[in-house]
C-alpha positions in Angstrom: -26.0 19.3 28.8 -24.0 19.0 25.7 -25.6 16.5 23.1 -23.2 13.8 21.9 -23.4 13.3 18.4 -20.6 10.8 17.7 -20.9 7.0 18.4 -17.4 5.5 19.4 -16.7 2.5 17.3 -15.4 -0.8 18.7 -15.2 0.6 22.2 -15.3 -2.8 24.0 -12.7 -4.2 21.6 -10.4 -1.2 22.1 -10.5 -1.5 25.9 -10.0 -5.2 25.6 -6.9 -5.1 23.4 -5.3 -1.6 24.5 -4.7 -2.5 28.1 -2.3 -0.2 30.1 0.4 -2.3 32.0 0.6 0.2 34.8 -2.4 1.5 36.4 -1.2 5.1 36.5 0.2 4.9 32.9 -0.9 6.9 30.0 -2.9 6.6 26.7 -2.8 8.6 23.7 -5.9 9.2 21.8 -4.8 10.5 18.6 -8.1 11.2 17.0 -10.2 12.5 20.2 -13.4 13.4 18.5 -16.1 14.0 21.0 -14.1 11.8 23.5 -16.0 8.7 23.6 -12.9 6.4 23.7 -11.0 8.6 26.0 -13.9 8.7 28.4 -13.9 4.9 28.3 -10.4 4.7 29.3 -10.6 7.2 32.1 -13.8 5.5 33.5 -12.2 1.9 33.3 -8.7 3.0 34.7 -9.1 5.4 37.6 -5.4 6.3 37.8 -4.9 6.6 34.0 -4.0 9.8 32.2 -5.4 10.1 28.6 -3.7 12.7 26.2 -6.4 13.5 23.7 -5.3 15.1 20.3 -7.7 16.7 17.7 -6.9 19.2 14.9 -10.7 20.5 15.0 -10.9 23.2 17.7 -14.5 22.7 18.1 -14.4 19.0 18.7 -11.5 19.6 21.2 -13.7 22.0 23.1 -16.7 19.7 23.0 -14.6 16.7 24.6 -13.1 19.1 27.0 -16.5 19.8 28.3 -17.3 16.2 28.4 -14.3 15.1 30.4 -13.6 18.1 32.6 -14.8 16.2 35.7 -11.7 14.0 35.2 -9.5 17.0 36.1 -5.8 16.7 35.1 -6.0 13.0 34.2 -7.3 14.3 30.7 -5.0 16.4 28.6 -6.4 18.0 25.6 -3.9 18.7 22.8 -4.7 20.9 19.5 -2.9 19.5 16.9 -2.4 16.9 14.0 -1.7 13.6 15.5 1.4 13.0 13.3 3.0 16.2 14.3 2.3 15.7 18.0 3.6 12.1 18.0 6.7 13.3 16.2 7.4 16.1 18.7 6.0 14.6 21.9 6.5 17.0 24.9 9.2 15.8 27.4 7.0 16.6 30.3 4.0 14.5 29.0 4.1 10.7 30.3 5.4 8.2 27.8 2.3 6.3 26.5 1.7 2.7 27.2 -1.1 2.8 24.7 -1.8 4.6 21.3 -5.3 4.7 19.6 -5.9 6.0 16.3 -9.7 6.0 15.3 -9.6 7.1 11.6 -13.2 7.6 11.2 -14.6 11.1 10.6 -16.8 12.2 13.4 -20.6 12.3 12.8 -20.3 15.9 14.1 -18.6 16.7 10.8 -21.3 15.2 8.7 -24.2 16.5 10.8 -23.1 19.8 12.6 -20.0 21.2 11.3 -21.5 23.0 8.2 -18.3 22.2 6.2 -19.8 20.2 3.5 -18.5 16.6 4.4 -21.7 15.3 3.7 -23.4 15.8 0.0 -26.9 15.5 1.6 -26.9 19.0 3.1 -26.8 22.6 1.6 -23.3 23.5 2.8 -20.3 25.1 1.5 -17.7 23.0 -0.2 -14.9 23.1 2.6 -13.9 19.7 4.2 -11.1 21.1 6.3 -10.6 19.5 9.7 -8.5 22.3 10.5 -10.3 25.6 9.5 -7.3 27.5 9.9 -5.4 25.9 6.9 -5.8 27.4 3.6 -6.6 24.4 1.3 -10.2 23.5 1.0 -12.3 21.1 -1.2 -13.4 24.2 -3.0 -9.9 25.1 -4.0 -9.4 21.7 -5.1 -12.5 21.3 -7.3 -12.0 24.6 -8.9 -8.2 25.1 -9.4 -6.8 21.7 -10.0 -6.3 20.7 -13.4 -8.5 18.0 -14.7 -6.0 15.3 -15.0 -4.8 15.9 -11.3 -8.4 15.9 -10.1 -9.1 12.8 -11.8 -6.0 11.0 -10.2 -7.2 12.3 -6.7 -10.5 10.8 -7.4 -9.1 7.5 -8.6 -6.3 7.0 -6.0 -8.1 8.3 -3.0 -11.6 7.3 -3.9 -10.9 4.2 -5.8 -13.6 5.6 -8.3 -13.6 3.8 -11.7 -15.3 6.7 -13.3 -12.7 9.2 -12.0 -12.2 10.8 -15.5 -15.5 11.1 -16.5 -16.4 12.9 -13.2 -13.2 15.2 -13.4 -14.3 16.1 -17.0 -17.8 17.0 -15.8 -16.4 19.1 -13.0 -14.0 20.9 -15.5 -16.8 21.7 -17.7 -19.2 22.9 -14.9 -16.4 25.2 -13.3 -15.9 26.9 -16.6 -19.3 28.2 -16.4 -19.3 29.3 -12.8 -17.3 28.2 -9.4 -18.4 25.2 -7.7 -19.0 26.2 -4.1 -21.7 24.1 -2.6 -21.7 20.4 -1.7 -25.1 19.7 -3.1 -24.0 21.2 -6.5 -21.1 19.0 -6.7 -22.9 15.9 -5.7 -25.3 16.6 -8.8 -22.4 17.1 -11.2 -20.9 13.7 -10.2 -24.4 12.0 -10.2 -25.1 13.0 -13.8 -21.4 12.3 -15.0 -21.5 8.5 -14.4 -23.5 6.0 -16.3 -27.3 5.6 -15.3 -26.8 2.1 -14.1 -24.1 3.3 -11.7 -26.5 5.7 -10.1 -28.5 2.7 -8.8 -25.7 1.2 -6.9 -25.6 0.3 -3.2 -24.1 3.7 -2.4 -24.6 7.1 -3.9 -22.3 7.7 -6.7 -20.8 10.8 -5.2 -19.6 8.8 -2.1 -16.3 8.0 -3.4 -15.4 11.4 -4.9 -16.3 13.1 -1.6 -14.1 10.8 0.2 -11.3 11.4 -2.1 -11.5 15.1 -1.7 -11.7 15.0 1.9 -8.5 12.8 2.1 -6.7 15.1 -0.4 -7.7 18.2 1.6 -6.5 16.9 4.9 -3.6 14.8 3.9 -5.0 11.7 5.6 -3.1 8.9 4.2 0.4 10.6 4.5 -0.4 11.7 8.0 -1.5 8.1 8.8 2.0 6.6 7.6 3.7 9.4 9.6 1.8 8.9 12.6 2.3 5.2 12.8 6.1 5.6 12.6 6.0 8.2 15.2 4.0 6.0 17.5 6.1 3.0 17.1 9.2 5.1 18.3 7.1 6.8 20.9 5.6 3.8 22.8 7.0 2.2 25.9 8.3 -1.1 25.9 5.5 -3.6 25.8 3.0 -0.7 25.0 0.3 -1.2 22.2 -0.9 0.6 19.2 -4.5 0.2 18.0 -5.7 1.5 14.7 -9.3 1.4 13.5 -9.6 2.2 9.8 -12.8 2.5 7.6 -11.6 1.9 3.9 -9.1 -0.3 2.0 -6.7 2.5 1.6 -6.2 3.1 5.3 -6.3 -0.6 6.2 -3.6 -1.4 3.7 -1.3 1.2 5.1 -1.8 -0.1 8.6 -1.4 -3.7 7.8 1.8 -3.2 5.6 3.3 -0.7 8.2 2.6 -3.0 11.2 3.9 -6.0 9.2 7.2 -4.3 8.2 8.0 -3.3 11.9 7.1 -7.1 12.7 9.7 -8.1 10.2 7.1 -9.7 8.1 6.9 -7.2 5.3 6.9 -8.2 1.6 10.4 -9.1 0.1 10.7 -6.0 -1.9 10.4 -3.6 1.2 13.7 -2.1 1.6 13.5 -2.1 5.3 12.5 -5.8 5.5 16.0 -7.0 6.5 16.3 -4.3 9.2 13.1 -5.4 10.9 13.5 -9.0 10.3 16.5 -8.9 12.2 15.3 -6.8 15.1 11.7 -6.4 14.8 9.9 -3.5 16.9 6.4 -5.0 17.0 4.4 -8.2 17.5 1.2 -8.2 15.7 -1.5 -8.9 18.5 -4.2 -9.3 15.7 -3.2 -11.6 13.0 -6.4 -10.5 11.2 -8.4 -7.3 11.7 -11.1 -7.4 14.2 -14.6 -6.2 12.8 -17.7 -5.0 14.9 -20.0 -7.4 16.4 -23.5 -7.5 14.6 -25.1 -5.9 17.5 -23.0 -2.9 17.1 -23.3 -2.7 13.5 -27.2 -2.7 13.8 -27.0 0.0 16.4 -24.6 2.1 14.3 -24.7 1.2 10.6 -21.5 3.5 10.1 -19.5 1.0 12.0 -19.9 -1.8 9.4 -16.7 -1.0 7.5 -14.6 -0.7 10.6 -11.6 -2.7 11.1 -9.1 -2.8 14.3 -5.6 -3.8 14.1 -3.4 -4.1 17.2 0.4 -4.4 18.0 2.6 -4.5 20.7 6.0 -3.0 20.9 8.9 -5.3 21.8 11.5 -4.9 24.4 14.3 -2.6 23.0 17.7 -4.0 22.3 20.3 -4.1 25.2 23.9 -5.1 24.8 23.5 -6.6 21.4 20.5 -8.7 22.4 16.9 -8.3 21.5 14.2 -10.0 23.7 10.8 -10.6 22.4 8.1 -10.9 25.3 
């Protein structure tokens, strides 16, 4: 029997808030992983179809094995979720629910051997899709120092980004940086001694930034939400679980824009103020219960936001349920 590595975060909250309004409807799990959320939907709703999307072929295979006994009720798709939602196949059922769990699967940290974790002796890779050309090794060894510093600052919110980029630049002039532990040590000794004694390892934010850059995670999230709002059935819901402030900020602002509650300087505010496309189901993000955090400490930073698509306008009117 296949060993399941990943713990699906906020499963109960997702099931509570992402309820299909037809028993034989469809839900799209945009970040399938090992299939935990998909299995919960399939088990809870015996007539539901789940479309599971993942760019990692190995994870898609693992989820397929886990869910194979559900037969045609599970459809696995190998794709980036933003691309898939933007070109949703016409012969697939229009979804009543769309879920995005933006956390990186524990499989990637513990079993993928791609350098997502700085604790393992692994090649510096970080690609979710191993067929793409750009890897973390390429970013670290070929991007100029200023661009590298900007990535670490913008995507990792790392205040010592320039010191870290400078240390990386010096190290790669001696030899290429090819291992995750090698990069970890460079970052560790680049920051002030006091910073090394912080709550998290000083390399954490740099590794996050590189992973985001390699996989274009933030731009995919923005495009994915836009496509999801367009694709959803009327009264359908979209739920997004984020794990750091950069993700949550995008989800919050995009949801609010479609709900007509965007900041005044948003150029699309007037359009969605007059005819909003979403209703905010969660005014503030939901967070895991303390029991879940105890069982799975990785869930402690999770935030769940949910919105519902409003009825599309007909004959000049726009009804809000």
